[in-house]
DSSP file (Angstrom, degrees, kcal/mol; ACC not computed):
  #  RESIDUE AA STRUCTURE BP1 BP2  ACC     N-H-->O    O-->H-N    N-H-->O    O-->H-N    TCO  KAPPA ALPHA  PHI   PSI    X-CA   Y-CA   Z-CA
    1    1 A X              0   0    0      0, 0.0     2,-0.4     0, 0.0     0, 0.0   0.000 360.0 360.0 360.0 132.2    0.0    0.0    0.1
    2    2 A X        -     0   0    0     44,-0.0     2,-0.2    42,-0.0    44,-0.0  -0.988 360.0-130.5-122.4 128.0    1.3    3.4   -1.0
    3    3 A X        -     0   0    0     -2,-0.4     2,-0.3     1,-0.1     0, 0.0  -0.564  28.3-120.3 -73.6 145.8   -0.3    6.6    0.4
    4    4 A X        -     0   0    0     -2,-0.2     5,-0.1     2,-0.2    -1,-0.1  -0.661  13.4-123.5 -84.8 142.1   -1.2    9.1   -2.3
    5    5 A X  S    S+     0   0    0     -2,-0.3     2,-0.4     2,-0.0    -1,-0.1   0.675  94.7  55.9 -65.4 -24.9    0.3   12.6   -2.2
    6    6 A X  S    S-     0   0    0      1,-0.1     3,-0.4    29,-0.0    -2,-0.2  -0.893  71.1-145.3-116.4 147.6   -3.1   14.2   -2.2
    7    7 A X  S    S+     0   0    0     -2,-0.4     2,-0.9     1,-0.2    -1,-0.1   0.886  91.6  51.7 -75.1 -34.1   -6.0   13.7    0.1
    8    8 A X  S    S+     0   0    0     25,-0.1     2,-0.3     2,-0.0    -1,-0.2  -0.562  92.9  82.8-110.1  67.5   -8.9   14.1   -2.3
    9    9 A X        -     0   0    0     -2,-0.9     2,-0.3    -3,-0.4    19,-0.2  -0.965  53.0-149.4-158.4 168.9   -8.1   11.7   -5.1
   10   10 A X  E     -A   27   0A   0     17,-1.3    17,-1.9    -2,-0.3     2,-0.4  -0.989  34.7 -95.7-142.8 150.4   -8.3    8.1   -6.3
   11   11 A X  E     -A   26   0A   0     -2,-0.3    15,-0.3    15,-0.2     3,-0.1  -0.548  35.8-179.8 -77.4 129.2   -6.2    6.0   -8.5
   12   12 A X  E     +     0   0A   0     13,-3.9     2,-0.3    -2,-0.4    14,-0.2   0.893  60.1   1.6 -93.2 -46.5   -7.4    5.9  -12.0
   13   13 A X  E     -A   25   0A   0     12,-1.2    12,-2.1     2,-0.0     2,-0.4  -0.988  54.4-148.4-143.7 149.2   -5.1    3.7  -14.0
   14   14 A X  E     -A   24   0A   0     -2,-0.3     2,-0.4    10,-0.2    10,-0.2  -0.987  20.0-177.6-119.3 133.2   -2.1    1.7  -13.2
   15   15 A X  E     -A   23   0A   0      8,-2.9     8,-2.6    -2,-0.4     2,-0.5  -0.972  13.7-155.0-130.5 139.5    0.6    1.3  -16.1
   16   16 A X  E     -A   22   0A   0     -2,-0.4     6,-0.2     6,-0.2    -2,-0.0  -0.984  18.7-138.4-122.6 120.0    3.9   -0.7  -16.0
   17   17 A X    >   -     0   0    0      4,-2.5     3,-1.7    -2,-0.5     6,-0.0  -0.120  27.6-105.5 -69.3 163.4    6.6    0.5  -18.3
   18   18 A X  T 3  S+     0   0    0      1,-0.3    -1,-0.1     2,-0.1    -2,-0.0   0.756 124.7  57.2 -61.3 -19.4    8.8   -2.0  -20.3
   19   19 A X  T 3  S-     0   0    0      2,-0.1    -1,-0.3     0, 0.0    -2,-0.0   0.472 122.7-108.4 -84.3 -10.2   11.6   -1.1  -17.8
   20   20 A X  S <  S+     0   0    0     -3,-1.7     2,-0.3     1,-0.3    -2,-0.1   0.545  70.0 145.7  88.9  11.6    9.3   -2.2  -14.9
   21   21 A X        -     0   0    0     24,-0.0    -4,-2.5    22,-0.0     2,-0.4  -0.634  42.5-136.3 -80.7 138.1    8.7    1.2  -13.6
   22   22 A X  E     -AB  16  44A   0     22,-0.7    22,-2.2    -2,-0.3     2,-0.4  -0.822  22.5-176.7-102.4 133.2    5.0    1.6  -12.1
   23   23 A X  E     -AB  15  43A   0     -8,-2.6    -8,-2.9    -2,-0.4     2,-0.4  -1.000   6.4-169.8-129.5 133.3    3.0    4.5  -12.8
   24   24 A X  E     -AB  14  42A   0     18,-2.6    18,-2.7    -2,-0.4     2,-0.5  -0.956  10.5-149.1-119.0 144.7   -0.4    5.5  -11.6
   25   25 A X  E     -AB  13  41A   0    -12,-2.1   -13,-3.9    -2,-0.4   -12,-1.2  -0.901  16.1-162.6-110.9 144.9   -2.7    8.3  -12.7
   26   26 A X  E     +AB  11  40A   0     14,-2.7    14,-1.7    -2,-0.5     2,-0.3  -0.935  13.8 162.1-127.6 146.8   -4.9    9.9  -10.3
   27   27 A X  E     -A   10   0A   0    -17,-1.9   -17,-1.3    -2,-0.4     2,-0.3  -0.967  20.7-161.6-153.9 162.9   -8.0   12.0  -10.7
   28   28 A X        -     0   0    0     -2,-0.3     2,-0.4   -19,-0.2     6,-0.1  -0.926  35.0-105.5-141.1 162.9  -11.1   13.4   -9.1
   29   29 A X  S    S+     0   0    0     -2,-0.3     2,-0.1     1,-0.3    -2,-0.0  -0.994 103.9  34.7-140.7 125.1  -14.1   14.8  -10.8
   30   30 A X  S >  S-     0   0    0     -2,-0.4     3,-2.1     7,-0.0    -1,-0.3   0.626  87.9-137.0 -74.5 160.4  -14.5   17.6  -10.9
   31   31 A X  G >  S+     0   0    0      1,-0.3     3,-2.1     2,-0.2     6,-0.3   0.705  96.8  70.7 -54.3 -32.0  -10.9   18.7  -11.1
   32   32 A X  G 3  S+     0   0    0      1,-0.3    -1,-0.3     5,-0.1    -3,-0.1   0.535  82.7  72.1 -60.6  -7.9  -11.4   21.5   -8.6
   33   33 A X  G <  S+     0   0    0     -3,-2.1    -1,-0.3     4,-0.1     2,-0.3   0.615  83.4  81.7 -85.8 -10.2  -11.7   18.9   -5.9
   34   34 A X  S X  S-     0   0    0     -3,-2.1     3,-1.0    -6,-0.1   -25,-0.1  -0.674  93.8-115.1 -88.9 149.9   -7.9   18.1   -6.1
   35   35 A X  T 3  S+     0   0    0      1,-0.3    -1,-0.1    -2,-0.3   -29,-0.0   0.924 114.3  27.4 -55.2 -50.1   -5.7   20.6   -4.2
   36   36 A X  T 3  S-     0   0    0      2,-0.2    -1,-0.3    -3,-0.0    -4,-0.1   0.365 105.7-122.0 -97.3   9.8   -3.9   22.0   -7.3
   37   37 A X  S <  S+     0   0    0     -3,-1.0     2,-0.4    -6,-0.3    -5,-0.1   0.682  76.5 113.7  60.9  26.9   -6.8   21.3   -9.7
   38   38 A X        -     0   0    0     -7,-0.1    -2,-0.2    -6,-0.1    -1,-0.2  -0.979  67.5-126.4-121.4 124.9   -4.5   19.0  -12.0
   39   39 A X        -     0   0    0     -2,-0.4     2,-0.4    -3,-0.1   -12,-0.2  -0.472  38.6-144.6 -61.5 160.5   -4.8   15.2  -12.6
   40   40 A X  E     -B   26   0A   0    -14,-1.7   -14,-2.7    -2,-0.0     2,-0.5  -0.952  19.4-146.6-138.8 143.4   -1.4   13.8  -11.8
   41   41 A X  E     -B   25   0A   0     -2,-0.4     2,-0.4   -16,-0.2   -16,-0.2  -0.966  26.8-169.4-108.0 127.8    0.8   11.0  -13.1
   42   42 A X  E     -B   24   0A   0    -18,-2.7   -18,-2.6    -2,-0.5     2,-0.5  -0.917  16.8-143.7-121.0 140.3    2.9    9.5  -10.3
   43   43 A X  E     -B   23   0A   0     -2,-0.4     2,-0.6   -20,-0.2   -20,-0.2  -0.891  19.4-143.4 -96.7 129.7    5.8    7.0  -10.4
   44   44 A X  E     -B   22   0A   0    -22,-2.2   -22,-0.7    -2,-0.5     2,-0.5  -0.848  19.8-178.8 -95.9 124.6    5.8    4.6   -7.6
   45   45 A X        -     0   0    0     -2,-0.6     2,-0.1   -24,-0.1   -24,-0.0  -0.957  19.1-140.8-124.0 109.9    9.2    3.7   -6.3
   46   46 A X              0   0    0     -2,-0.5   -44,-0.0     1,-0.1    -2,-0.0  -0.383 360.0 360.0 -65.7 145.2    9.4    1.1   -3.5
   47   47 A X              0   0    0     -2,-0.1    -1,-0.1     0, 0.0    -2,-0.0   0.483 360.0 360.0 -82.9 360.0   11.9    1.8   -0.8
């Protein structure tokens, strides 16, 4: 489990690149519900 960087969002899609990196896109609707009003692409990097 990875906490999201924003409080008012949900994970929309999960993509894995050919190099094995994991990306999630997050969004909320309407977009003004997100703190900076922008949907976001996030790279997940385990510690």
